[in-house]
LUMKOLTI-412880 format. One record per residue (C-alpha): residue in three letters; chain; x, y, z. Coordinates in Angstrom, 3 decimals. Example, Ala and Ser with C-alpha at 12.3 -4.5 7.8 and 13.67 -1.06 7.14 Angstrom:
<recs>
+-----+---+----------+----------+----------+
|   r | c |       c1 |       c2 |       c3 |
+-----+---+----------+----------+----------+
| Ala | A |   12.300 |   -4.500 |    7.800 |
| Ser | A |   13.670 |   -1.060 |    7.140 |
+-----+---+----------+----------+----------+
</recs>
This chain:
<recs>
+-----+---+----------+----------+----------+
|   r | c |       c1 |       c2 |       c3 |
+-----+---+----------+----------+----------+
| Met | A |   22.300 |    8.169 |   14.389 |
| His | A |   19.275 |    9.548 |   12.457 |
| Pro | A |   17.521 |   12.800 |   13.937 |
| Gln | A |   14.357 |   12.507 |   16.191 |
| Leu | A |   10.803 |   12.788 |   14.838 |
| Ser | A |    9.441 |   15.720 |   17.062 |
| Val | A |    5.626 |   14.814 |   17.505 |
| Ser | A |    3.043 |   17.614 |   18.044 |
| Arg | A |   -0.765 |   17.524 |   17.275 |
| Arg | A |    0.134 |   17.863 |   13.660 |
| Thr | A |    1.369 |   14.637 |   13.711 |
| Arg | A |   -1.482 |   12.759 |   14.834 |
| Ser | A |   -1.014 |    9.382 |   16.977 |
| Thr | A |   -3.951 |    6.849 |   16.617 |
| Pro | A |   -6.149 |    4.817 |   19.427 |
| Phe | A |   -3.387 |    2.199 |   19.476 |
| Thr | A |   -0.076 |    4.206 |   19.675 |
| Ser | A |    0.400 |    3.100 |   23.486 |
| Arg | A |    0.214 |   -0.266 |   22.612 |
| Val | A |    2.650 |   -0.083 |   19.503 |
| Glu | A |    4.914 |    1.787 |   21.887 |
| Ala | A |    4.508 |   -0.814 |   24.625 |
| Ala | A |    5.155 |   -3.708 |   21.862 |
| Gly | A |    8.868 |   -2.254 |   21.287 |
| Val | A |    8.248 |    0.059 |   18.204 |
| Lys | A |   12.179 |    1.302 |   16.737 |
| Ala | A |   11.055 |    3.887 |   14.069 |
| Tyr | A |    8.088 |    5.770 |   12.800 |
| Thr | A |    7.457 |    7.362 |    9.664 |
| Val | A |    4.930 |   10.022 |    8.903 |
| Tyr | A |    2.002 |    9.088 |    6.753 |
| Asn | A |   -0.955 |   11.305 |    6.245 |
| His | A |    0.153 |   13.481 |    9.180 |
| Met | A |    0.052 |   10.440 |   11.348 |
| Leu | A |    2.477 |    7.991 |   12.930 |
| Leu | A |    3.150 |    4.771 |   11.164 |
| Ala | A |    5.560 |    2.460 |   12.724 |
| Thr | A |    8.346 |    1.028 |   10.059 |
| Met | A |   10.424 |   -1.269 |   12.381 |
| Phe | A |   10.392 |   -3.250 |   15.725 |
| Glu | A |   13.083 |   -5.986 |   15.883 |
| Ser | A |   14.973 |   -5.354 |   12.915 |
| Tyr | A |   13.710 |   -5.157 |    9.045 |
| Glu | A |   14.975 |   -8.705 |    8.436 |
| Ala | A |   13.456 |  -10.319 |   11.879 |
| Asp | A |   10.321 |   -8.215 |   11.258 |
| Tyr | A |   10.204 |   -9.831 |    7.668 |
| Trp | A |   10.598 |  -13.303 |    8.715 |
| His | A |    8.083 |  -13.342 |   11.353 |
| Leu | A |    5.675 |  -11.880 |    8.999 |
| Cys | A |    6.395 |  -14.781 |    6.397 |
| Glu | A |    6.106 |  -17.470 |    8.883 |
| His | A |    3.674 |  -16.363 |   11.746 |
| Val | A |    1.200 |  -13.467 |   12.275 |
| Gln | A |    1.103 |   -9.713 |   13.208 |
| Val | A |   -1.235 |   -6.783 |   13.999 |
| Trp | A |   -0.540 |   -3.710 |   12.418 |
| Asp | A |   -1.580 |    0.005 |   13.203 |
| Val | A |   -2.312 |    1.268 |    9.799 |
| Ser | A |   -4.639 |    4.172 |   10.998 |
| Cys | A |   -2.956 |    6.194 |    8.729 |
| Glu | A |   -5.069 |    4.888 |    6.031 |
| Arg | A |   -7.097 |    7.635 |    6.098 |
| Gln | A |  -10.771 |    7.052 |    4.800 |
| Val | A |  -12.184 |   10.081 |    2.430 |
| Glu | A |  -15.885 |    9.290 |    2.545 |
| Ile | A |  -18.204 |   10.131 |   -0.238 |
| Gln | A |  -21.620 |   10.282 |    0.300 |
| Gly | A |  -24.744 |   11.556 |   -1.924 |
| Ser | A |  -26.672 |   11.025 |   -4.943 |
| Asp | A |  -23.354 |   11.860 |   -7.159 |
| Ala | A |  -20.903 |    9.584 |   -5.071 |
| Tyr | A |  -20.266 |    7.206 |   -7.817 |
| Arg | A |  -19.787 |   10.373 |  -10.474 |
| Leu | A |  -17.102 |   11.916 |   -7.911 |
| Val | A |  -15.097 |    8.587 |   -7.729 |
| Gln | A |  -15.222 |    8.002 |  -11.360 |
| Leu | A |  -14.458 |   11.552 |  -12.401 |
| Met | A |  -11.079 |   10.816 |   -9.907 |
| Thr | A |   -9.910 |    7.363 |  -11.749 |
| Pro | A |   -9.549 |    5.843 |  -15.070 |
| Arg | A |  -10.627 |    2.742 |  -14.179 |
| Asp | A |  -14.400 |    1.741 |  -14.910 |
| Leu | A |  -16.389 |    1.480 |  -11.855 |
| Ser | A |  -19.658 |    1.180 |  -13.675 |
| Lys | A |  -20.334 |   -2.128 |  -13.096 |
| Ala | A |  -18.848 |   -2.196 |   -9.337 |
| Lys | A |  -20.574 |   -4.027 |   -6.568 |
| Val | A |  -21.334 |   -3.164 |   -3.036 |
| Gly | A |  -19.413 |   -4.872 |   -0.643 |
| Arg | A |  -16.350 |   -4.948 |   -3.194 |
| Cys | A |  -12.595 |   -3.175 |   -2.715 |
| Phe | A |  -11.065 |   -1.716 |   -5.773 |
| Tyr | A |   -7.329 |   -0.606 |   -6.132 |
| Leu | A |   -7.940 |    2.695 |   -8.094 |
| Pro | A |   -4.991 |    4.884 |   -9.766 |
| Leu | A |   -6.380 |    8.111 |   -9.234 |
| Cys | A |   -5.251 |   10.637 |  -11.492 |
| Asp | A |   -5.504 |   14.313 |  -12.789 |
| Thr | A |   -6.085 |   16.170 |  -16.280 |
| Asp | A |   -2.507 |   15.297 |  -16.929 |
| Gly | A |   -2.986 |   11.757 |  -16.225 |
| Thr | A |   -0.189 |   11.496 |  -13.418 |
| Met | A |   -0.824 |   10.170 |  -10.098 |
| Ile | A |   -2.334 |   11.436 |   -7.211 |
| Asn | A |   -2.866 |    8.758 |   -5.234 |
| Asp | A |   -3.347 |    4.990 |   -5.423 |
| Pro | A |   -5.956 |    3.855 |   -3.049 |
| Ile | A |   -8.123 |    0.971 |   -2.160 |
| Ala | A |  -11.911 |    2.259 |   -3.046 |
| Ile | A |  -14.472 |    0.633 |   -1.336 |
| Lys | A |  -18.323 |    0.766 |   -2.293 |
| Leu | A |  -20.409 |    0.147 |    1.038 |
| Ala | A |  -23.718 |    1.712 |   -0.639 |
| Glu | A |  -24.725 |    2.947 |   -4.086 |
| Asp | A |  -24.247 |    6.386 |   -2.512 |
| His | A |  -21.324 |    5.593 |   -0.056 |
| Trp | A |  -17.919 |    5.056 |   -0.822 |
| Trp | A |  -14.619 |    4.824 |    1.209 |
| Leu | A |  -11.205 |    5.948 |   -0.364 |
| Ser | A |   -8.590 |    4.000 |    1.754 |
| Ile | A |   -6.025 |    6.539 |    0.594 |
| Ala | A |   -1.985 |    6.128 |    0.672 |
| Asp | A |    0.273 |    9.286 |    1.482 |
| Ser | A |   -1.469 |   12.443 |   -0.149 |
| Asp | A |   -4.288 |   14.841 |    0.491 |
| Val | A |   -6.935 |   13.300 |   -1.693 |
| Met | A |   -9.780 |   14.909 |    0.542 |
| Leu | A |   -8.759 |   18.423 |   -0.379 |
| Trp | A |   -8.810 |   17.211 |   -4.128 |
| Ala | A |  -12.285 |   15.595 |   -3.414 |
| Lys | A |  -13.661 |   18.946 |   -1.974 |
| Gly | A |  -12.418 |   20.926 |   -4.523 |
| Leu | A |  -13.770 |   18.699 |   -7.460 |
| Ala | A |  -17.200 |   18.474 |   -5.503 |
| Thr | A |  -17.553 |   22.188 |   -4.939 |
| Gly | A |  -16.081 |   23.162 |   -8.623 |
| Met | A |  -18.765 |   20.589 |  -10.253 |
| Gln | A |  -21.563 |   21.474 |   -7.723 |
| Leu | A |  -21.700 |   17.508 |   -7.025 |
| Asp | A |  -24.726 |   16.582 |   -4.619 |
| Val | A |  -22.120 |   14.971 |   -2.368 |
| Lys | A |  -20.494 |   15.182 |    1.332 |
| Val | A |  -16.948 |   14.486 |    1.211 |
| Ser | A |  -15.621 |   13.912 |    5.034 |
| Glu | A |  -12.989 |   11.874 |    6.931 |
| Pro | A |  -14.237 |    9.872 |    9.188 |
| Asp | A |  -13.115 |    8.394 |   12.496 |
| Val | A |  -12.110 |    4.978 |   11.274 |
| Trp | A |   -8.922 |    3.737 |   12.446 |
| Pro | A |   -7.740 |    0.566 |   10.471 |
| Val | A |   -5.831 |   -2.274 |   11.522 |
| Ala | A |   -4.530 |   -5.194 |   10.067 |
| Val | A |   -3.660 |   -8.525 |   10.676 |
| Gln | A |   -1.361 |   -9.980 |    8.462 |
| Gly | A |    0.758 |  -13.448 |    7.875 |
| Pro | A |    0.074 |  -16.907 |    6.952 |
| Lys | A |   -1.892 |  -17.459 |   10.091 |
| Ala | A |   -3.984 |  -14.513 |   10.215 |
| Glu | A |   -7.200 |  -16.363 |    9.024 |
| Gln | A |   -6.702 |  -18.712 |   12.181 |
| Leu | A |   -6.361 |  -15.707 |   14.555 |
| Met | A |   -9.248 |  -13.889 |   12.965 |
| Ser | A |  -11.639 |  -16.757 |   13.071 |
| Arg | A |  -10.631 |  -17.058 |   16.952 |
| Val | A |  -11.920 |  -13.400 |   17.573 |
| Phe | A |  -14.685 |  -13.242 |   14.987 |
| Gly | A |  -16.196 |  -16.539 |   14.236 |
| Ala | A |  -16.000 |  -18.777 |   11.391 |
| Gln | A |  -17.701 |  -16.582 |    9.112 |
| Val | A |  -14.290 |  -14.783 |    8.599 |
| Ala | A |  -13.239 |  -17.768 |    6.210 |
| Asp | A |  -16.295 |  -16.807 |    3.838 |
| Ile | A |  -14.715 |  -13.249 |    2.836 |
| Lys | A |  -13.412 |  -13.319 |   -0.182 |
| Phe | A |  -10.329 |  -11.584 |   -1.429 |
| Phe | A |  -11.002 |   -7.860 |   -1.937 |
| Gln | A |  -14.728 |   -8.387 |   -0.400 |
| Ile | A |  -15.576 |   -6.036 |    2.891 |
| Cys | A |  -18.133 |   -6.848 |    5.056 |
| Pro | A |  -19.482 |   -6.172 |    8.578 |
| Leu | A |  -18.653 |   -8.722 |   11.392 |
| Thr | A |  -19.965 |   -8.505 |   14.994 |
| Tyr | A |  -17.444 |   -8.153 |   17.681 |
| Gln | A |  -18.012 |   -8.525 |   21.091 |
| Gly | A |  -16.741 |   -5.029 |   22.569 |
| Pro | A |  -16.457 |   -4.301 |   26.356 |
| Asn | A |  -19.733 |   -2.061 |   26.027 |
| Gly | A |  -21.522 |   -4.816 |   24.071 |
| Pro | A |  -21.405 |   -6.071 |   20.364 |
| Val | A |  -20.367 |   -3.722 |   17.735 |
| Ser | A |  -20.332 |   -3.932 |   13.755 |
| Phe | A |  -16.869 |   -3.376 |   12.020 |
| Gln | A |  -16.453 |   -3.518 |    8.443 |
| Val | A |  -13.794 |   -6.442 |    7.783 |
| Ala | A |  -11.975 |   -6.968 |    4.448 |
| Arg | A |   -9.531 |   -9.667 |    3.142 |
| Ser | A |   -6.794 |   -7.457 |    2.104 |
| Gly | A |   -3.586 |   -5.592 |    3.153 |
| Trp | A |   -0.204 |   -4.342 |    2.213 |
| Ser | A |    1.649 |   -7.363 |    2.037 |
| Lys | A |    1.211 |  -10.819 |   -0.104 |
| Gln | A |    1.134 |  -12.748 |    3.051 |
| Gly | A |   -2.384 |  -12.942 |    3.206 |
| Gly | A |   -4.611 |  -11.291 |    5.850 |
| Phe | A |   -7.358 |   -8.796 |    7.018 |
| Glu | A |   -7.864 |   -5.137 |    7.610 |
| Ile | A |  -10.637 |   -4.008 |   10.159 |
| Tyr | A |  -12.124 |   -0.992 |    9.949 |
| Val | A |  -12.351 |    0.135 |   13.695 |
| Asp | A |  -14.898 |    3.045 |   14.470 |
| Asp | A |  -15.466 |    2.567 |   17.850 |
| Val | A |  -12.242 |    3.289 |   19.843 |
| Ala | A |  -13.014 |    1.289 |   23.023 |
| Ala | A |  -14.069 |   -1.597 |   21.267 |
| Gly | A |  -10.948 |   -1.434 |   18.887 |
| Gln | A |   -8.512 |   -1.327 |   21.822 |
| His | A |  -10.559 |   -4.312 |   23.468 |
| Met | A |  -10.176 |   -5.920 |   20.053 |
| Trp | A |   -6.407 |   -5.383 |   19.682 |
| Asp | A |   -5.808 |   -6.493 |   23.057 |
| Glu | A |   -7.865 |   -9.787 |   22.413 |
| Leu | A |   -5.905 |  -10.519 |   19.127 |
| Phe | A |   -2.854 |  -10.708 |   21.136 |
| Ser | A |   -4.321 |  -12.589 |   24.058 |
| Gln | A |   -6.096 |  -14.888 |   21.577 |
| Gly | A |   -2.730 |  -15.367 |   19.614 |
| Ala | A |   -0.188 |  -16.170 |   21.911 |
| Asp | A |    0.442 |  -19.851 |   20.723 |
| Leu | A |    0.332 |  -18.454 |   17.094 |
| Gln | A |    3.569 |  -16.406 |   17.878 |
| Val | A |    1.480 |  -13.410 |   17.266 |
| Arg | A |    3.603 |   -9.808 |   17.449 |
| Ala | A |    2.950 |   -6.390 |   16.495 |
| Gly | A |    4.108 |   -5.348 |   13.056 |
| Cys | A |    4.078 |   -3.102 |   10.534 |
| Pro | A |    4.444 |   -2.734 |    6.319 |
| Asn | A |    7.841 |   -4.492 |    6.045 |
| Leu | A |   10.076 |   -2.723 |    3.216 |
| Phe | A |   11.893 |   -6.236 |    2.498 |
| Glu | A |    8.385 |   -8.241 |    1.881 |
| Arg | A |    6.856 |   -5.487 |   -0.256 |
| Ile | A |    9.715 |   -5.123 |   -2.629 |
| Glu | A |    9.945 |   -9.025 |   -3.079 |
| Ser | A |    5.795 |   -8.897 |   -3.354 |
| Gly | A |    6.221 |   -6.150 |   -6.155 |
| Leu | A |    3.981 |   -3.611 |   -3.935 |
| Phe | A |    4.763 |   -0.014 |   -4.976 |
| Ser | A |    4.720 |    2.864 |   -2.434 |
| Leu | A |    3.557 |    6.336 |   -3.671 |
| Gly | A |    5.746 |    8.911 |   -3.217 |
| Asn | A |    8.750 |    6.515 |   -3.654 |
| Asp | A |    7.840 |    4.626 |   -6.851 |
| Met | A |    5.634 |    6.800 |   -8.312 |
| Gly | A |    3.900 |   10.241 |   -7.528 |
| Tyr | A |    2.720 |   13.289 |   -9.263 |
| Asn | A |    5.344 |   13.027 |  -12.266 |
| Thr | A |    4.411 |    9.389 |  -12.944 |
| Thr | A |    1.528 |    8.052 |  -14.921 |
| Pro | A |   -0.064 |    4.762 |  -14.139 |
| Ile | A |    1.431 |    3.501 |  -17.451 |
| Glu | A |    4.747 |    4.634 |  -16.570 |
| Ala | A |    4.225 |    2.723 |  -13.230 |
| Gly | A |    3.072 |   -0.253 |  -15.076 |
| Leu | A |   -0.526 |   -0.462 |  -13.793 |
| Thr | A |   -2.301 |   -0.791 |  -16.942 |
| Gln | A |   -4.624 |   -3.634 |  -15.759 |
| Tyr | A |   -6.324 |   -0.964 |  -13.483 |
| Leu | A |   -6.897 |    1.132 |  -16.475 |
| Asp | A |   -9.973 |    0.976 |  -18.785 |
| Leu | A |   -8.572 |    3.140 |  -21.557 |
| Ser | A |  -11.521 |    2.515 |  -23.915 |
| Ala | A |  -14.301 |    2.773 |  -21.689 |
| Asp | A |  -17.051 |    5.214 |  -22.058 |
| Ile | A |  -17.073 |    6.572 |  -18.696 |
| Asp | A |  -16.338 |   10.209 |  -17.206 |
| Ser | A |  -12.928 |   10.665 |  -16.047 |
| Leu | A |  -10.770 |   13.569 |  -15.781 |
| Ser | A |   -7.780 |   11.653 |  -17.150 |
| Leu | A |   -8.663 |    9.438 |  -19.671 |
| Thr | A |   -7.733 |   11.775 |  -22.642 |
| Ala | A |   -4.167 |   12.497 |  -21.271 |
| Leu | A |   -3.652 |    8.669 |  -20.861 |
| Arg | A |   -5.121 |    7.934 |  -24.449 |
| Asp | A |   -2.369 |   10.314 |  -25.918 |
| Gln | A |    0.423 |    9.399 |  -23.942 |
| Asn | A |    3.719 |    8.595 |  -25.013 |
| Pro | A |    5.529 |    7.032 |  -21.893 |
| Ser | A |    9.202 |    8.487 |  -21.477 |
| Lys | A |    9.593 |    6.419 |  -18.001 |
| Arg | A |    9.203 |    3.008 |  -17.165 |
| Leu | A |    9.188 |    1.025 |  -13.665 |
| Met | A |   11.318 |   -1.761 |  -13.978 |
| Gly | A |   12.495 |   -4.384 |  -11.386 |
| Leu | A |   16.619 |   -4.558 |  -10.518 |
| Leu | A |   18.466 |   -7.813 |   -9.581 |
| Leu | A |   22.160 |   -7.113 |   -8.382 |
| Asp | A |   24.312 |  -10.088 |   -7.170 |
| Ser | A |   27.048 |   -8.150 |   -5.203 |
| Pro | A |   28.136 |   -8.302 |   -1.560 |
| Ser | A |   28.647 |   -4.847 |   -1.629 |
| Asn | A |   26.337 |   -2.010 |   -0.836 |
| Ile | A |   24.570 |    0.217 |   -3.564 |
| Thr | A |   25.971 |    3.622 |   -3.023 |
| Asp | A |   24.075 |    5.870 |   -5.704 |
| Asn | A |   20.324 |    5.879 |   -6.934 |
| Ala | A |   21.518 |    6.402 |  -10.409 |
| Ile | A |   21.488 |    3.392 |  -12.779 |
| Thr | A |   23.595 |    4.211 |  -16.131 |
| Ile | A |   24.554 |    2.628 |  -19.470 |
| Asp | A |   28.299 |    3.454 |  -20.539 |
| Gly | A |   28.089 |    6.345 |  -17.986 |
| Ile | A |   24.661 |    7.805 |  -19.165 |
| Val | A |   22.382 |    7.837 |  -16.571 |
| Ala | A |   19.393 |    5.494 |  -17.496 |
| Gly | A |   17.161 |    5.649 |  -14.797 |
| Glu | A |   16.895 |    6.145 |  -10.480 |
| Ile | A |   16.375 |    3.347 |   -7.897 |
| Thr | A |   13.385 |    4.159 |   -5.827 |
| Ser | A |   13.236 |    1.441 |   -3.617 |
| Leu | A |   15.874 |   -1.262 |   -2.490 |
| Cys | A |   16.743 |   -3.915 |   -0.344 |
| Arg | A |   18.919 |   -6.974 |   -0.129 |
| Ser | A |   16.546 |   -9.909 |    0.184 |
| Pro | A |   16.822 |  -12.165 |    3.095 |
| Arg | A |   15.165 |  -14.880 |    1.105 |
| Tyr | A |   17.121 |  -15.010 |   -2.008 |
| Gly | A |   20.514 |  -12.980 |   -0.976 |
| Val | A |   20.570 |  -10.515 |   -3.516 |
| Tyr | A |   19.806 |   -6.754 |   -4.189 |
| Leu | A |   16.391 |   -5.996 |   -5.405 |
| Ala | A |   15.356 |   -2.639 |   -6.550 |
| Phe | A |   12.463 |   -0.803 |   -8.221 |
| Val | A |   13.927 |    1.353 |  -10.759 |
| Leu | A |   12.224 |    4.282 |  -12.817 |
| Cys | A |   13.737 |    4.021 |  -16.329 |
| His | A |   14.329 |    6.727 |  -18.666 |
| Leu | A |   13.062 |    4.840 |  -22.000 |
| Asp | A |   15.187 |    7.023 |  -24.314 |
| Val | A |   18.311 |    5.924 |  -22.715 |
| Leu | A |   17.506 |    2.604 |  -21.974 |
| Gly | A |   16.334 |    1.540 |  -25.343 |
| Asn | A |   16.236 |   -2.569 |  -24.922 |
| Asn | A |   19.239 |   -2.735 |  -22.620 |
| Leu | A |   18.692 |   -4.763 |  -19.511 |
| Ala | A |   22.147 |   -4.767 |  -18.560 |
| Val | A |   22.856 |   -1.912 |  -16.505 |
| Glu | A |   26.032 |   -0.044 |  -14.238 |
| Val | A |   25.189 |   -0.036 |  -10.651 |
| Ser | A |   27.796 |    1.903 |   -8.398 |
| Thr | A |   28.407 |    0.105 |   -5.048 |
| Ser | A |   30.935 |    0.550 |   -2.411 |
| Ser | A |   33.336 |   -1.719 |   -4.158 |
| Gly | A |   33.218 |   -0.036 |   -7.307 |
| Thr | A |   30.774 |   -0.386 |  -10.307 |
| Asn | A |   28.974 |   -3.530 |  -10.830 |
| Met | A |   26.569 |   -4.909 |  -13.433 |
| Gly | A |   22.903 |   -5.201 |  -12.609 |
| Lys | A |   19.941 |   -6.621 |  -14.269 |
| Leu | A |   16.530 |   -5.060 |  -15.284 |
| Cys | A |   13.577 |   -7.253 |  -15.338 |
| Glu | A |    9.779 |   -7.151 |  -15.721 |
| Leu | A |    7.777 |   -6.635 |  -12.020 |
| Pro | A |    6.458 |   -8.407 |  -10.190 |
| Phe | A |    9.781 |  -10.280 |   -9.851 |
| Asp | A |    9.434 |  -13.951 |  -11.280 |
| Phe | A |   12.247 |  -15.363 |   -9.316 |
| Ala | A |   12.206 |  -18.813 |  -10.999 |
| Ala | A |   12.566 |  -17.400 |  -14.438 |
| Leu | A |   15.148 |  -14.982 |  -12.889 |
| Gly | A |   17.332 |  -18.359 |  -11.711 |
| Leu | A |   16.728 |  -17.491 |   -7.818 |
| Glu | A |   15.945 |  -19.952 |   -5.136 |
| Pro | A |   15.462 |  -19.512 |   -1.761 |
| Ile | A |   18.452 |  -19.426 |    0.627 |
| Lys | A |   16.658 |  -20.162 |    3.427 |
+-----+---+----------+----------+----------+
</recs>
């Protein structure tokens, strides 16, 4: 039995916490000093429901670091090695944020609301403090703050159908990683919410950036009343689904001791760009010592040690792990030590029945190439 989580004012609830608890949440984690649900019925039951129907998630913990002012673009560009010089208003961008050593600080979704107005929808670390420090130290003309914005995600294959019932047919016009204001008829009249086609799953869906609590709570209730025939349920980011989909978690799979090159995020880097970025020099000169890879293990036994070995020598560490409900095998992310790994893909994994052999692979998982077919 796990110890209880003591919740105080330092562990903030959200405008939707009472609704999440009424829906039967069974487990929380703490994310950006806020409560984030991690399970309702069970990890596997939640997984299948997400993949087959539609869920409403309270992801208020995705705090917005708001950057406004004439130097807003300059500050955001300093924080990331991705070239944003041609970024358009109304678009979302996945951004590795890196320090002068090239290591990861965060990996938010950056949202360009206007030429002088950005949101960084952050993962679990205190980006606002870093942004304020840079702005002050470099005397930039910006205001850095955390606005009262409470994201709600609608995820799953029926997400667009449900969103269209609540927001209208214009939902279908929102392209992937596009964001635009949509009108919602709240209890006190119409309000405008920023809505993006995005979310921390590969099942499709939207994120609604709620900045009016009363209207947001009314919207939450309407999503459920309008989605009864779609089997709508309260949900949350699902461990099984994110591993199958190759979605990395800051603090688990990468962090302050990992560069985006080592985490396999090179497609989000512009190492040859002529931009003013704090991390570019270090990243250009980097000789990676680690690499994030996938692990496949076809074993009925539980994995008992996060270390993977080659001839008894530790070659890496499992960072995230699940037994896939869809494929019936263990899937994991492994941060490998390149000096030990060499060209080896076969590794030893400790299980409850002894040492088994696992196979390393590229990420995201290519299940067809790995010879895996769904068992359900």
